[in-house]
Backbone as CSV, one residue per row, in Angstrom:
resi,resn,N_x,N_y,N_z,CA_x,CA_y,CA_z,C_x,C_y,C_z
1,MET,6.297,24.523,19.744,6.280,24.537,18.245,4.672,24.623,17.802
2,GLY,4.316,25.639,17.438,2.998,25.645,17.129,2.416,25.335,15.703
3,GLN,0.943,25.779,15.180,0.733,25.217,14.210,1.080,26.147,12.595
4,SER,1.592,27.290,13.115,2.317,27.853,11.995,3.936,27.442,11.229
5,SER,4.242,26.693,12.454,5.613,26.285,11.949,5.503,24.941,11.411
6,VAL,4.421,23.881,11.753,3.984,22.786,11.161,3.970,22.981,9.551
7,THR,2.929,23.734,9.304,2.286,24.119,7.987,3.602,24.870,6.888
8,SER,4.325,25.472,8.037,5.406,26.221,7.079,6.331,24.728,6.178
9,ALA,6.325,23.939,7.004,7.486,23.369,7.038,6.816,21.992,6.020
10,GLU,5.450,22.250,6.121,4.675,21.228,5.046,4.308,21.735,3.497
11,ALA,4.642,23.514,3.615,4.591,23.883,2.361,5.447,23.309,1.166
12,GLY,6.537,22.774,1.573,7.426,22.061,0.669,6.979,20.536,0.591
13,GLY,6.100,20.026,0.750,5.451,18.834,0.847,5.316,17.992,-0.443
14,GLY,5.228,18.885,-1.602,5.056,18.069,-2.694,6.591,17.552,-3.207
15,PHE,7.299,17.781,-3.308,8.409,17.558,-3.476,8.749,16.991,-2.520
16,GLN,8.920,16.432,-1.350,9.154,16.089,-0.212,8.352,14.264,-0.646
17,THR,6.979,14.509,-0.670,6.193,13.404,-1.121,6.727,12.484,-2.781
18,ALA,7.141,13.433,-3.508,7.950,13.058,-4.695,8.703,12.129,-4.697
19,LEU,9.629,12.714,-3.650,11.111,12.226,-3.627,10.711,11.106,-2.663
20,ALA,9.938,10.970,-2.011,9.604,9.778,-0.727,8.846,8.573,-1.748
21,LEU,8.357,8.711,-2.687,7.759,8.093,-3.711,8.778,7.323,-4.304
22,ALA,9.544,8.126,-5.085,10.532,7.974,-5.678,11.597,7.066,-5.026
23,ALA,11.977,7.127,-3.921,13.178,6.424,-3.086,12.605,5.212,-2.693
24,LEU,10.865,5.303,-2.249,10.402,3.953,-1.911,10.337,2.986,-3.063
25,CYS,9.762,3.655,-4.607,10.169,2.755,-5.877,11.424,1.846,-5.856
26,ALA,12.576,2.980,-5.841,13.804,2.622,-6.150,14.134,0.965,-5.145
27,VAL,13.858,1.758,-3.870,14.454,0.726,-2.622,13.342,-0.753,-2.969
28,GLY,12.289,-0.627,-3.157,11.479,-1.949,-3.194,11.764,-2.508,-4.413
29,GLY,11.985,-1.651,-5.509,12.133,-2.569,-7.010,13.432,-3.059,-6.747
30,ALA,14.605,-2.601,-6.046,15.838,-3.373,-6.496,15.981,-4.448,-5.035
31,ALA,14.794,-4.389,-3.928,14.935,-5.441,-2.984,14.003,-6.570,-3.954
32,TYR,13.194,-6.776,-4.428,12.387,-7.526,-5.200,12.747,-7.872,-6.641
33,ALA,13.492,-7.084,-7.382,13.739,-7.313,-9.155,13.908,-8.395,-9.301
34,ASN,15.033,-9.385,-8.512,15.230,-10.894,-8.657,14.544,-11.779,-8.168
35,THR,12.975,-11.496,-8.020,11.841,-12.756,-8.019,11.056,-12.452,-9.121
36,PHE,10.943,-12.066,-10.005,10.186,-11.777,-10.871,9.832,-13.178,-11.897
37,GLN,10.782,-14.067,-11.658,10.596,-15.117,-12.552,10.597,-16.517,-11.745
38,ALA,10.380,-16.143,-10.237,9.994,-16.988,-9.014,8.442,-18.051,-9.755
39,PRO,8.890,-19.257,-9.810,7.443,-19.692,-10.244,6.386,-19.585,-9.160
40,PHE,5.437,-20.358,-9.759,4.006,-20.987,-8.885,4.453,-21.314,-7.902
41,VAL,3.786,-21.440,-6.997,4.020,-22.847,-5.861,2.822,-22.967,-4.943
42,LEU,2.853,-24.176,-4.473,1.812,-24.330,-3.019,0.467,-23.968,-3.282
43,ASP,-0.356,-23.064,-2.718,-1.439,-22.570,-2.875,-1.626,-21.678,-4.155
44,ASP,-0.297,-21.261,-4.826,-0.588,-20.457,-6.172,-1.603,-21.645,-7.051
45,TRP,-1.217,-23.068,-7.247,-1.789,-23.987,-7.842,-3.146,-23.942,-7.794
46,ASN,-3.952,-23.833,-6.963,-5.283,-24.357,-6.960,-6.012,-23.138,-6.852
47,ASN,-5.400,-21.562,-6.174,-6.087,-20.386,-6.522,-5.624,-20.176,-7.809
48,ILE,-5.012,-19.901,-8.451,-4.345,-19.355,-9.709,-4.627,-20.427,-11.003
49,LEU,-3.464,-21.806,-10.803,-3.480,-22.346,-12.340,-4.457,-23.243,-12.570
50,ASP,-4.797,-23.708,-11.395,-6.427,-25.013,-11.372,-7.545,-24.188,-11.356
51,ASN,-7.680,-22.529,-10.906,-8.855,-22.099,-11.180,-9.600,-21.700,-12.051
52,PRO,-10.752,-22.306,-12.683,-11.327,-21.942,-13.989,-12.344,-20.690,-13.968
53,PHE,-12.338,-19.949,-12.894,-13.003,-18.543,-12.146,-12.215,-17.516,-12.743
54,ILE,-11.015,-17.616,-13.072,-10.192,-16.445,-13.214,-9.550,-16.776,-14.660
55,ARG,-10.200,-17.448,-15.359,-9.411,-17.591,-16.684,-10.606,-16.883,-18.004
56,TRP,-10.339,-15.693,-17.952,-11.332,-14.458,-18.608,-10.504,-14.676,-20.166
57,THR,-11.638,-14.797,-20.807,-11.261,-14.866,-22.453,-11.371,-13.150,-22.721
58,GLN,-12.532,-12.477,-22.365,-12.491,-11.018,-22.629,-12.913,-10.368,-21.179
59,LEU,-12.757,-9.003,-21.171,-12.931,-7.792,-20.314,-14.437,-7.372,-20.107
60,ASP,-15.532,-8.523,-19.783,-16.977,-7.574,-19.604,-17.446,-7.642,-18.208
61,LEU,-18.769,-7.087,-18.313,-19.252,-7.353,-16.518,-19.517,-8.730,-16.492
62,GLU,-20.025,-9.444,-17.389,-20.453,-11.203,-17.115,-19.006,-11.688,-16.479
63,SER,-17.968,-11.690,-17.368,-16.664,-12.017,-16.792,-16.301,-11.787,-15.161
64,VAL,-16.426,-10.201,-15.164,-16.349,-10.186,-13.611,-17.066,-10.689,-12.633
65,ARG,-18.400,-10.387,-12.728,-19.687,-11.120,-12.300,-19.371,-12.814,-11.808
66,PHE,-19.153,-13.580,-12.905,-18.302,-14.993,-12.693,-17.441,-14.951,-11.658
67,THR,-16.375,-14.146,-12.103,-15.320,-14.389,-11.109,-15.935,-14.241,-9.673
68,VAL,-16.481,-12.843,-9.297,-17.045,-12.621,-7.834,-18.164,-13.653,-7.240
69,SER,-18.800,-14.030,-7.905,-19.803,-15.070,-7.725,-19.527,-16.502,-7.366
70,ASN,-18.064,-16.367,-8.038,-17.495,-17.960,-7.655,-16.013,-18.039,-6.939
71,SER,-15.673,-16.672,-6.380,-14.267,-16.644,-5.567,-14.595,-17.579,-4.378
72,PRO,-13.861,-18.850,-4.440,-13.386,-19.155,-3.235,-13.063,-18.917,-1.976
73,LEU,-13.109,-18.811,-0.898,-12.587,-18.189,0.414,-13.397,-16.512,0.729
74,ALA,-14.285,-16.145,-0.330,-14.832,-15.352,-0.045,-14.140,-13.854,-0.345
75,ARG,-13.190,-13.664,-1.204,-12.019,-13.206,-1.496,-11.998,-12.282,-2.992
76,PRO,-13.402,-11.734,-3.289,-13.361,-11.216,-4.687,-12.393,-10.522,-5.245
77,VAL,-11.607,-9.497,-4.258,-11.000,-8.436,-4.985,-9.335,-9.073,-5.221
78,ALA,-9.086,-9.819,-4.751,-8.054,-10.753,-4.936,-8.274,-11.487,-6.157
79,TYR,-9.313,-12.430,-6.331,-9.548,-12.979,-7.708,-9.547,-12.303,-8.687
80,LEU,-10.164,-11.362,-8.774,-10.490,-9.925,-9.895,-9.064,-9.671,-10.263
81,THR,-7.952,-9.633,-9.147,-6.548,-9.101,-9.768,-6.229,-10.265,-10.618
82,PHE,-6.298,-11.427,-9.906,-5.583,-12.929,-10.472,-6.197,-12.850,-11.730
83,ALA,-7.787,-12.971,-12.236,-8.348,-12.687,-13.417,-7.910,-11.492,-14.244
84,ALA,-7.484,-10.622,-13.972,-7.126,-9.500,-14.853,-5.440,-9.953,-15.473
85,ASN,-4.722,-10.300,-14.427,-3.574,-10.912,-14.758,-4.072,-11.817,-15.511
86,HIS,-4.437,-12.792,-15.084,-4.702,-14.169,-16.357,-4.971,-13.483,-17.670
87,TRP,-5.986,-12.341,-17.674,-6.691,-11.840,-19.115,-5.233,-11.255,-19.918
88,LEU,-4.500,-10.313,-18.920,-3.543,-9.351,-19.664,-2.263,-10.594,-20.317
89,GLY,-2.073,-11.904,-19.662,-0.752,-12.187,-19.721,-0.650,-13.831,-19.429
90,GLY,-1.825,-14.123,-19.368,-1.952,-15.857,-19.188,-1.046,-16.208,-18.024
91,TYR,-0.128,-17.150,-18.289,0.121,-17.248,-16.823,1.795,-17.169,-16.773
92,ALA,2.203,-15.957,-17.315,3.197,-15.556,-17.211,3.945,-14.883,-15.792
93,VAL,4.584,-15.449,-14.552,4.657,-14.947,-13.668,4.836,-13.668,-13.570
94,ALA,5.844,-13.191,-14.215,6.387,-11.660,-14.206,5.124,-10.872,-13.774
95,GLY,4.258,-10.864,-14.648,3.038,-10.072,-14.488,2.627,-10.013,-13.120
96,TYR,2.125,-11.192,-12.396,1.836,-11.638,-11.325,2.695,-10.886,-10.488
97,HIS,3.960,-11.398,-10.295,4.802,-10.911,-9.305,4.536,-8.777,-9.648
98,ALA,4.751,-8.344,-10.506,4.899,-6.864,-10.559,3.441,-6.087,-10.252
99,VAL,2.280,-7.426,-10.266,1.464,-6.671,-9.408,1.764,-6.684,-7.885
100,ASN,2.095,-7.792,-7.591,2.258,-7.840,-6.023,3.193,-6.718,-5.803
101,LEU,4.255,-6.501,-6.344,5.181,-5.375,-6.098,4.499,-3.906,-5.798
102,ALA,3.451,-4.007,-6.775,2.967,-2.469,-6.827,2.032,-2.378,-5.821
103,ILE,1.065,-2.916,-5.639,0.591,-3.327,-4.191,1.394,-3.160,-3.004
104,HIS,2.595,-3.567,-2.700,3.326,-3.249,-1.723,4.208,-1.942,-1.950
105,LEU,4.299,-1.613,-2.898,5.011,-0.034,-2.990,3.893,1.078,-2.625
106,ALA,2.553,0.932,-2.768,1.220,1.132,-2.666,1.346,1.212,-0.898
107,ASN,1.648,0.221,-0.439,1.286,-0.413,0.942,2.475,0.789,1.767
108,ALA,3.672,0.416,1.268,4.756,1.476,1.614,4.437,3.191,1.626
109,PHE,3.962,3.336,0.291,3.693,5.124,0.500,2.322,5.405,1.428
110,LEU,1.345,4.105,2.016,0.838,4.662,2.667,0.897,4.779,4.376
111,VAL,2.062,3.338,4.406,2.979,3.804,5.546,3.539,5.307,6.005
112,TYR,3.765,5.933,4.877,4.707,6.770,4.777,3.747,8.060,5.231
113,ALA,2.840,8.150,4.447,1.428,9.025,4.969,0.911,8.906,6.094
114,LEU,0.680,7.644,6.815,0.139,7.573,8.194,1.465,7.666,9.023
115,ALA,2.442,7.747,8.741,3.610,8.099,9.799,3.577,9.629,9.773
116,ARG,3.589,10.393,8.760,3.474,11.950,8.286,2.694,12.414,9.051
117,LEU,1.339,11.809,9.090,0.127,12.451,9.743,0.548,12.127,11.105
118,THR,0.847,10.971,11.490,1.174,10.917,13.081,2.026,11.681,13.595
119,LEU,3.215,12.167,12.956,4.142,13.035,13.716,3.939,14.031,13.385
120,ARG,2.725,14.717,12.338,2.609,16.075,12.174,1.801,16.319,13.687
121,ARG,0.267,15.047,13.754,-0.031,15.319,14.829,0.200,15.612,16.337
122,LEU,1.777,14.602,16.249,2.239,14.950,17.549,3.164,16.136,17.498
123,ALA,3.486,16.652,16.688,4.096,18.006,16.591,2.788,19.110,17.252
124,LEU,2.021,19.128,16.667,0.916,20.096,16.789,0.690,20.216,18.700
125,LEU,0.831,18.828,19.005,0.206,18.602,20.637,1.257,18.549,21.103
126,SER,2.583,19.191,20.595,3.714,18.792,21.598,3.591,19.912,22.263
127,GLN,3.050,21.205,22.702,3.160,22.548,23.263,2.475,21.888,24.796
128,GLN,1.286,20.567,24.759,1.007,20.596,25.754,1.643,18.894,26.240
129,ALA,2.137,18.461,25.793,2.718,17.018,25.961,4.313,17.438,25.885
130,SER,4.646,16.093,25.374,6.340,15.770,25.386,6.853,16.175,24.091
131,PRO,7.977,16.391,24.128,8.803,17.316,22.831,8.538,16.161,21.786
132,ALA,8.261,17.269,20.718,8.210,16.303,19.557,9.330,16.464,18.225
133,PRO,9.654,15.670,17.437,10.167,16.113,16.705,10.250,17.143,16.054
134,PRO,11.416,17.852,15.438,10.704,19.404,14.380,10.132,19.070,13.488
135,ALA,9.383,19.998,13.164,8.375,19.608,11.411,9.131,19.686,10.752
136,SER,10.629,19.726,10.234,11.290,19.975,9.233,11.423,18.583,8.813
137,MET,11.702,17.645,10.151,12.126,16.338,10.241,10.997,15.474,9.735
138,ILE,9.875,16.009,10.058,8.826,14.579,9.868,8.659,14.071,8.555
139,PRO,8.704,14.732,7.400,8.799,14.164,6.059,9.760,12.679,6.116
140,TRP,11.022,13.060,6.679,12.374,12.384,6.602,12.180,11.245,7.602
141,LEU,11.595,11.206,8.850,11.495,10.339,9.431,10.488,9.281,8.999
142,ALA,9.276,9.895,8.381,7.939,9.253,7.917,8.555,8.829,6.722
143,LEU,9.598,9.104,6.097,10.329,8.262,4.504,11.177,6.935,5.527
144,ALA,12.132,7.344,6.779,12.642,6.441,7.123,11.542,5.074,7.705
145,ALA,10.281,5.441,8.206,9.809,3.869,8.632,9.119,3.657,7.532
146,ALA,8.684,4.336,6.199,8.437,3.448,4.829,9.318,2.812,4.472
147,LEU,10.500,3.039,4.920,11.543,2.502,4.166,11.751,1.134,4.803
148,VAL,11.721,1.117,5.899,12.203,-0.016,6.735,11.150,-0.919,6.210
149,PHE,9.636,-0.449,6.264,8.472,-1.220,6.182,8.883,-1.680,4.357
150,VAL,8.906,-0.970,3.404,9.314,-1.606,2.233,10.567,-2.504,1.823
151,ALA,11.620,-2.351,2.706,12.536,-3.554,2.716,12.965,-4.683,3.723
152,HIS,11.780,-4.092,4.668,11.739,-5.366,5.604,11.403,-6.962,5.297
153,PRO,12.637,-7.816,5.733,12.559,-8.905,5.197,11.018,-9.814,5.419
154,LEU,10.683,-9.632,6.734,9.084,-9.850,6.981,8.280,-9.872,5.844
155,GLN,8.397,-9.049,4.846,7.470,-8.696,3.653,7.581,-9.658,2.431
156,THR,8.883,-10.017,2.780,9.388,-11.035,1.570,7.766,-12.019,1.174
157,GLN,7.281,-12.910,1.725,6.782,-13.916,1.391,5.300,-12.973,0.917
158,SER,4.667,-11.933,1.576,3.506,-11.630,0.997,3.960,-11.170,-0.568
159,VAL,5.199,-10.761,-0.986,5.686,-10.032,-1.679,5.787,-11.050,-2.942
160,THR,6.555,-11.932,-2.742,7.428,-12.586,-3.601,6.371,-14.336,-4.280
161,TYR,5.437,-14.660,-2.876,4.080,-15.539,-3.160,3.308,-15.088,-3.389
162,ILE,2.892,-15.607,-5.067,1.921,-14.718,-5.935,0.622,-14.837,-4.737
163,VAL,0.215,-15.718,-4.707,-1.278,-16.129,-3.939,-1.270,-14.911,-2.683
164,GLN,-0.584,-14.789,-2.206,-0.224,-13.914,-0.868,-0.609,-12.551,-1.060
165,ARG,-0.774,-12.226,-2.374,-1.574,-10.753,-2.810,-2.981,-10.293,-1.835
166,MET,-3.090,-11.292,-1.670,-4.406,-11.308,-0.297,-3.904,-10.741,1.070
167,ASN,-3.244,-11.089,0.888,-2.323,-10.371,2.470,-1.743,-9.061,2.044
168,LEU,-0.924,-8.447,1.319,-0.696,-7.077,0.205,-2.090,-6.627,0.459
169,LEU,-3.277,-6.894,-0.259,-4.419,-6.004,-0.042,-5.227,-5.769,0.985
170,CYS,-5.051,-6.700,1.919,-5.711,-6.706,3.392,-5.042,-5.651,4.245
171,ALA,-3.511,-5.430,3.841,-3.114,-4.255,4.478,-3.412,-3.310,3.447
172,PHE,-3.632,-2.963,2.605,-3.907,-1.722,1.596,-4.982,-1.248,2.268
173,PHE,-6.345,-2.058,1.968,-7.313,-1.362,2.393,-6.911,-1.036,3.949
174,TYR,-6.802,-1.916,4.776,-6.559,-1.477,6.256,-6.151,-0.457,6.431
175,LEU,-4.531,0.037,5.551,-3.700,1.404,5.932,-4.660,2.402,5.136
176,ALA,-5.357,2.151,4.011,-6.039,3.002,3.627,-7.235,3.623,4.499
177,ALA,-7.704,2.593,4.876,-8.871,2.807,6.047,-8.447,3.706,7.280
178,LEU,-7.306,3.382,7.630,-6.718,3.948,9.007,-6.956,5.651,8.388
179,ILE,-5.814,5.727,7.519,-5.822,7.477,7.020,-6.903,8.210,6.776
180,ALA,-8.123,7.052,6.399,-9.192,8.071,6.023,-9.891,8.320,7.192
181,PHE,-10.093,7.467,8.458,-10.152,7.361,9.919,-9.496,8.938,10.423
182,ILE,-8.365,8.849,10.468,-7.389,9.926,11.148,-8.118,11.188,10.358
183,ARG,-7.483,11.325,8.777,-8.025,12.793,8.541,-9.540,13.420,8.472
184,GLY,-10.480,12.263,8.610,-11.948,12.750,9.104,-11.832,12.938,10.347
185,ARG,-11.176,12.139,11.552,-11.005,12.976,12.860,-10.709,14.147,12.694
186,LEU,-9.505,14.182,12.259,-8.651,15.701,12.057,-9.876,16.966,11.699
187,SER,-10.235,16.630,10.705,-10.957,17.501,9.879,-12.221,17.781,10.787
188,ALA,-12.491,16.656,11.449,-13.896,17.005,12.502,-13.757,17.777,13.622
189,SER,-12.350,18.155,14.171,-12.238,18.389,15.074,-11.204,20.056,14.731
190,ARG,-10.886,20.135,13.244,-10.864,21.474,12.707,-12.016,22.507,12.978
191,THR,-13.600,21.570,12.442,-14.874,21.982,12.308,-15.137,22.615,13.518
192,ARG,-15.208,21.396,14.675,-15.455,22.120,16.050,-15.007,23.384,16.509
193,ALA,-13.551,23.176,16.240,-12.618,24.336,16.617,-13.034,25.731,16.254
194,ALA,-13.618,25.827,15.113,-14.072,26.541,14.256,-15.332,27.481,14.277
195,ARG,-16.194,26.494,15.191,-17.022,27.259,15.716,-17.399,28.330,16.795
């Protein structure tokens, strides 16, 4: 299978990507819809409820600086999201759970993008190596991988235990960095091949 067959299969990528995003949101939403009233537990108390550094009264640079400079465990991004949650809704747990679910859905979409990149690269190299899936199947296989990720019970603690947003954010930045690295390497390879 050559590059032309892979790129022709990718031509309908916008619709397939939108469909994948909708499917991931539907499955993730259904899986975690009943968790939005789960109370604060365990480490949520000292990291959120008893944490004076996330109690913003206004959204300004000084509040952000105060939270970042006083973030325990050197996790300022997570504490900034807790502070934004508190500023928008106080201690209403539904808002905290909604942000956790949104980050989890973003991670699932990154898994979809990573699987799609990997399978597309495998299809391009299949002339020289072992057989790869047909180009038309790549988006569906990537979606299957992302659906397993979004609905897998292993994710339950990270999504429903509010303070585990730190876990979700770590996965988000790791997946985003990996995708950026792969895209950069592929771009550099194409640039060298064009010379």
